[in-house]
N, C-alpha and C positions, 0 to 999 in steps of 0.2 A: 489513055496513058495513066499509069499509076504515079501518084505524087507522094513523096516522102520528105519529111523534114528530119534532117540529121544534125547532130552536133559533134564536133571534134573537140575534145577536151585536152588542150595543150597545156600540161601542168609540169611544175618543177618538183620532182620527187627527190628524196634523200636516200641513198643506198643504206639499207639496213634498218631504216625507220619504218618498219612494217605498218604499225598502227597509225603513225602520222600520215603515211602515204595513203592508207585506207580512208582516213578521214578526209584527206585532200580529194580523193576520188569521189567520195560521197558529196562533198561540197560542190564540186563541179557538176556532178550528176543532178543535184538539186537545181542548179542554174539552168542546165539543159532542159529539165522537166518544166521549169517555169517558162522557158522560151517556147514550149510546145513541141520539143523534139520527140521523135518516136524511137530513136536509137542514138546512143552516145558512145563514141569511140575514144579509147584512152591509149596512151603510148605503150610500147613494148615493155614488159616487166615493170609495169607501173607499181605493183605491190611491193616489189623488192627494191626498186630503183635499179638503174642500169649504169655500168655493169656491176653485178654483185660479186664477181670474181670468186675467190676461194671461200667466201662465206657459204657457197653452195656445197662445200665439202662437209658442212656441219648438218647432220640430220635434224637437229632442233631448229635450225634456221628454215629449212624446207617445211617442216611441220608448222612452224609459226606463220610462215607465209600463206599456207593453206588455211589456217585459222583466220587470218586477216581477210583473205578472199571470201571466206564464209560470212564474215561480218558484212562485207559489201553486198554479197548476194542476197542475204536476208533482208537488207534494207532497200533493195531495188524495187521499182514500181512498174508502172505501165511503160515507161521509157526504158527500153532494153539498154543494158550497159555491157560493152565489150571491153574486158579488162585483161591486161597482160600480167602473167605471174609464172611461177615455177610449178610444175606438176611432176608427180612420180608415177612411172609406169608400174604395172604389177611385178615386173622383174627387178624393180628397185632403181632403174636408171631414170635420169631426169630429162624432161623435155621443156622447151621454151614455149609456153602455152598462151593461147588467147581463149577466154571463156566468155560466153554470152549469158548474162544473168537477167532475169525478168520476173516481176511479181513475187519476189522473195525466194526464187529458186535458181539453181544452175540449170540452164537449158541445153547447152552444147559446148563442146570444147574442141579446139584445133591445136595440133602440135606443129611447130615450125619445121618445114621440110629441109631447107637449105641453111646450113650453119656456116657462117663466114669464119675463116681462119687465116686472115691476112691483115696487114696494117695493125690497127689497134684492137682487132677482134681475135678472140681465142675461144670461140664458142664450142669447138670440138673438144676442148679440154673438159667441159662440164656436161654437155648435153649430147643426146643422141637424136637423130632426125625423126620426125614424124613419119608414119607409114600408113599404107592402106589407100583405097580409092578415094577420090575427092568426095567430101560430104558437105552438103549445104544446110543452111538454117533459114527458117522463114522469118522475115521481118515485115510485118504489116502486109503480108501477101506477096512479098518480093523474095524470090530465091537469092540468097545472099551467101557469099563466100567470105570466110574469115581467113586472114593472111597475116604473116608476121615478117616484117622487114625484108630480109634477103630474098624471100620467096617472090617478091614482085620485081626484082631486078633482072631476073633471067628471062631472056626471050625464049618462048616456048616452054616455060617452066610451070610450076604448080598453079599459077593463076590461070594460065591457058587451059589446063585440065579442068579447073573449076568452071570456067566459062563453057567448055564443051559439055559439062554435066548440067548446064542450065542456069548458071549464075547470071544475074543481071546487075548485081551490086557487089562490089568488093570493098570490104572494110579492112584496111591495112594498118597494123600497129607497128610503130617504128621507134627506134632509138638511134637516129642517124646523126653523128657528131658533125660539128661545123668544120669546114675548111674552106679556103678561098675558092669561090666558084661552085660550091657544092649545091646550093639551092637551084641553080640553073640546071645542073645535072639531074636533080630529083624531078623537077618539072618535066624535063624531056622524057625520063623513064616512065613517069606516071601517064603522060600523054600517049606514049607509044603503047603502053599496056592497055589503056582505055580504048584506043582505036582498034587495036588488034583483037580485043576480046568482045567489043561491043558493050562493055559494062561501064557504069558509073564507078569511079574509083575514089574512095575517101581515104586520104593518106594522113594519118595522125602521127605527129612527131613530138618527141620530148623536147623540153626547153630547160635551160639552166646548166650550171657548172657541176662537174664531178671530177675532182682531182685535176688531171691535165686536160680532160675533155670538156668542151662546151657544146651543148646542144642548142641549136638556134630556132627550133620550132619551125615556123613557116609551113604549117599544115595546109593541105591542098584538097580541093574537090574538083575533079575533072570529068566531063561528060564523054559519051562515046564518040563525039566528033573531035575530041582533043581540046575542046574549049575549056579554059579555066573558069569554073563557076564561082569559086570562092577561095580565099586564102587567108591564113592568120598572119599576124605581124611576126617579124623576126625578133628573137631574144626577149619575148614577153609572154607571160601566161595569158591564156585567152580561151574562151569557149566559142568556137566558130560555128555559127548556125547557118545552114543552107537548105533551101528547098530544091529537090532534084526531081526530074521526071524520068520515068522508066517505062519501057513498053509493057503493055499488059501481056502476061504470059501465064500459061498453065503451070502450076507447080509440078515438078516431076513426081511420079507416083511414089517413089521411095522417100519423098520429103514430106513429113507430116505437118499439117497445120497445127498451131499450138493448141493444146488443150486448155480448158479453163484453169485459172489459178488453183482452184481447190483440188483438181485431179492431176495437175502437171507432175510428172515423175521427176526423180532426181537424175543424176548423170547416168549415161549408159555404162553398165559395168563392163570390165574387161578391157577398157582402152586406157584412160589415164585416171589416176586416183584423185578425185576432187572431194572437197568437204561435203558432208551431209548437212543440209540446212537445219537439222534438228539440234545442233550443238552450238547455236549462235549465242554470243553474249549480248548483254543489253547496255553496253557503254554508250555514253553520249558521243555523237560523231565528231564533236569539236576536239575533245581531248580524250583519247582512249585510255582506259585503265591499264595498269601495269600488266604486262604479259611477258613471260620468259625472263628477260633480264631486269625487270622491275623499272624500266624507264618509259616515260611517255613524253611527247613533245606537244606543246600548245602551238597550234598552227597560226599563221598570221591572220589578223582579223579580217583582212579584205579578201573577197572572193575574186577569182579570175573574171575579168569583164567579159560580157557577151558581145561578140562582134559579128558583123555580116559583111558580105561583099569581098572585094579583092583588096588586100592590104597594099600599102605603098611599098615600093622596092627601095633598097638602099644601094648606094654605089659601093665599090669595093673597099675604099678606105673607111667608109662609115660602118660597113659590116665588121671589118677587123677591129675597129675601135670598140664597137659594141660588144664583140666577143671578149675583148680584154677586160672590159668593165664587168660584164656578167660573170666571167670566169673568176675574176679577183673577188668580187662581192660574195659569190657563192662559196668559194674555197674558204674565205675567212669566216663568213657567217655560219656555214655548216660545221665548222671546226671550232666554233666558240670564240673567235677573235672579234673584238669590236674596233680595235685601234691598230694602226700600222706606223712604223717608223721607216723613213727613207733617208739614206745618206745623199745629200745634195752636193754635187761637185761643181755645179754651174754648167754642166755639159748637157747634151741633147738627150741621152738615155735616161739619166735620173730625172730630167724635166718631164719626159713622157710618163715615166712610172709614177711620179708624184701626181701628175694631172689625172691619170687613170684612177689612182687611189682615191682622189678627192671625188671623182664622179661615182666611184663605187661605194664609198663609205661616208662621204660628207667631210667638209673641211675640218670640223671639230675633232675628227677621229684620225687625222693624218698629222704626223709629227715629222718635220724636217730637221736634219742636223747637217751643218756644214763643218768639216774637219780640216781646216787649212794646214798645209805644211810649209816648209821653207821654199818649196817650189810652186806653190799655188799663186797664180796671178791675181792681182787685185780685181781684174775684170771678172774672173770666175766666181770669186766670193760675192761680188756685186750682183752677178747674174743669178746666183742661188737665192740671194735675198730678194731680188726683184720677182723671181718666180714665186717665192713664198707669199709675198705681198699680193701678187695677182691672184693666187689661188685662195688666199685668206687662211693660210695655215701658219702655225707657230714654227719658228725656225731657231734652234739653238746653235750657238757657235762653240765648238770644242776644239781648240788648236791642239795639234799632235806633236809640236816641236819638243816639248819637255819629255814626253814619253819616247819619242824617236831617239833623242840623245841618250836617255837612260838605257834603252835596249841596246843601242849601238855600243855604249861603254860596257855593258854586261857581256856582250858577245865578243868584244875585242880580244880577250885572252885566248878564247878557243879558235878564233878566226885569224889570230896573229895580226890583228889590226882591226879598225872599225870597218863595218860592212861597206862595200862599194858595189857599183854596177847593179846587176839584176838583183843581187841579194838585198841591197839597200832599198831598191825600188819596191820589191815585194814586201819588205818589212813594213813600209809605210801603209800599204794596202791592208796588211794583216792587223796593224794597230787599229785601223778604222773598223775592221770587222769585229775585233774584240770590244771596242767601244759600243758599237751598235748592239751586239749581243748582250752586253751588260745592261743597256737601256731596256732591251726586251725582257730580260730577267726581272729587273726592278719594277717595271710598269705593266707587264703582261702584254706588251705590244709585239706584234709579229714583224720581223725584219723583211722588207721587200727588197730583193736584190735587183740590180739594174743592168745586168749584162744582156746584150742582144744576141740574136742567132749567129751573126757573123763572128762575134767574139767567142761564143760557145763552140762554134765549129772549128775555129783555128786555134783554140787554146789561149786566146788573148785575154787571160784572166788569171787571178791569183788564188790558188787553193787556200782556203781558210782566211781569205781576204775579202775581195769584192764578191766572191762566190758564196760567202757565208750568209745564211739567212733561212727564212721559212718558206718563201714563195717567190718564184722568178717570173715576174709578170710578163716580160718581153723576151723570154729565152727562145721563142720561136718566131721572132720578128727580125728580119734582116735589117741591117743598118740603114740602107736606102729607104726602106719602108718606115723606119722610125722617123725620118725627116718628113715623109709624106703625112704620117699620122699627126705629128705636131702641127703641121700647116693646116691639116683638116680641122683639128680642134680649135685652132685660132680662127678659122673661117666661121665655124659654128658660133663661137663666142662673139664674133664681130670685133675682136680686139686681140692684141698679142698676149694671150695667157702665157705662152712660152715666149720669152723676149726674143726680138729679132736678132739681138747680138748672139744669142745661143745658136740660132739657126744659121748664122752667117760665118761663125768662126770655124777654123779647122779643128777636127777632133783631136784631143790630146789627153793622155793619162796624167800629165803634169807630175811626174815622179822624178824628173831630172830636168835640167835647164833646156828650154827650147824643144822639148819633146813633142813629136807629132805621131799619130797613129800610122801615117804613111811611111814613117821610118821603119816599121816592122811588118807592115802588111801592104799589099797592093791597094790602090785607091778603091773605095767601097763600090763605086759604080763599075769597076772591073772585077772586084772580088765576088760580089753577090751573084752575078750570073754563073760564074764557075762553081760556086757553092751549090747553087740550085741544080746544076747539072749533075754534080758528083754526089751530093747528099740526098736530094729529093728524087732525082730521076735515075740514080745508080749508073750513070755513064762512066766509062773508064777514062783514064787520062788520055789514051790514044783517041777515043771517041771525041773528047773535048777539043783536042788539038785539030782533029780532022774537021770539026765544026767551025774552026777559025780562031780559037783562043790561042794566045801566045803560049808556047811550050814551057818557057821558064816560069811563067805565072802559074800555069796548070800544075807543074811539078812541085812548086813551092806550096800551093794550096793543098794538094793531095797529101803531101808530107805532113803539113800542119794538122790537117783533119785527122789523119790516121793516128798520129802521135798523141792527140788530145783526148782519145777515148777514155783513158783512165780518169781524167779530170771531170768529164761529163757525168761519169757514174756517181760522182760525189756532189753534184749540184742539186738544189731543191727542185721540186716539180714546178711547172709553169704552164701557162695557157697554150694549147695547141691551136694554131690557125692555118698552118700550111698543110699540104698533102702528106708530108712526111716530117714529123718532128723527132727530136732526140728523145728517147725514152721508149714508150710503148711501140712506136712506129719503127724505129731504127735500132736494131739490136746487134751490134757488131762486137766480136770478141776483142778484148783488150790485147791479149797476146796473139799477134796476127802478122804473118809475113807474106801473105798472098800478094799484096801490092808490090813488095820488093822483087819477088820472082818474076811477076808478069812484066813489070817495067824493065827489069834487067834483060829480058828476052827481046824486047822491042827497042832497045837502045835508049830507054828512058832514064830518069834521074836516079838519085841516091836511094839506097835501101830504106825501106820503111819498117819500123818495128823496133830496132835498136834505139836506145836513148842516149848513148854516150855522146857527150859534147853538145847535146841539144838542150839549151836552157829553157826554163819555164817562162813562157810569155807573161807579160804583165799588163794589168789594167785595173784601175781603182773604181770602176763603175762610173766612168765619165759620162 
């Protein structure tokens, strides 16, 4: 049996930070070499960060990415490094590539065959698929297949062809974003592929936040029996080291053994254009010199820890909570924000957002503001203060009554009286949005909005009010899950960080006397399953009714969801945790009458698309 020590380098890259990413790769490679690894595998597009999106339209970006790869290749040693990057074919088109570097040279490259174009993925917009027969590379005498992300997901796909060509080891580079239950799906796919091909499969996944996406890591090594040999922790950088055993095999005749470093050739011409090792710069690997745009990033002083064995699993609530923390920390950190401000209403949503923010940034960098109105209950103000004390954050109190009166009086001449009803309710929410944005401008704090997915879906929010801000932490978290996450965090703390009074009281926007969310929406335990069916699983109203949901509820929810599309287009990005989030995942036209026609034909509810008589729903971020 051949024995091989491999390392999976699960790192957090930054899109566009080419030289910082290259330095991060080299740091992790150094740790792998120190651990005695013979090959180190990095995530998909580790050089560029994932997804680089329309940066790929810029020729200079592609050229600089190749220069950064060259920098990595020239510094590689006896431990081979398999690195993801962008390559250009001779015809000028781009491929999503994995390149093996060793002893200062590029040895071989592979272009991704299957390009996902669904959900959050748009790879066919930028890349063309790799072509040609399966080619293998030698790693310490083992015929090895390079593979990139989607290629491993298809039964009978590229990995099977590589195994038929003689591969005994598959090194799979991935940028697979988190959603609830995704890690279990990955493990099942990798197990199925390992058993079907008779190969050891090393699955390297990215970790960290990138705009709405959060990558959870959880890299895997699975043997040909389907047994999990090793796994990396979720939501943490790590260098996972594992020893694997592979059957002794003769290398196929067309697979050359590696020449000595002195005579090893450069890349095979005529396939993809890769850098020539002769043009390498001599920058220090910790802080790269300015290239292209003149910017360089000093990397964090700590290296990813070296880990072995099988990492502990997380339950569903722990996974989601960690995703929110990592997504928030990385969005703020990678975009230069150190501090955040949160409007605290004393409600469950703002309580969860503030708690996540403290875990992401530290209490000293989170600033609470309570903005009571004439309708705010004493209990809500007390709950906001209690939460702030429990979290150890400062909380300012800025009453809005004087501003409310002034604006109402200013509007009275054009409204033929002071604002009433929904106009007055939303006016209060917009006052709070203005105050928060003023604090953001004055202090450089980012405003974290507090709306949840149930509210985003139904339009239960105020444009330029509670929806105003820089990052929407829980925009993909349904209301019922908000409660679970607060209770989860309290269990972890061993005390009620989120006060029990917040968990127990009925949700309310507190914009008019005795207001309750249930006055405008179905109860959340009824609403959220309907939303999951309509928004995440694309079920029609008739499908949902046939599944047992009340017709009146379904028609109300569908109408609200469809009419709120224009609002959702104007909300900030937020962490994606479900299988279909608003934004990259779900792209519906604002002007849309499909639902009206289809329901009219089946005896359904009112037309969808017209807005006459439909008021804007309200919510101050309770």
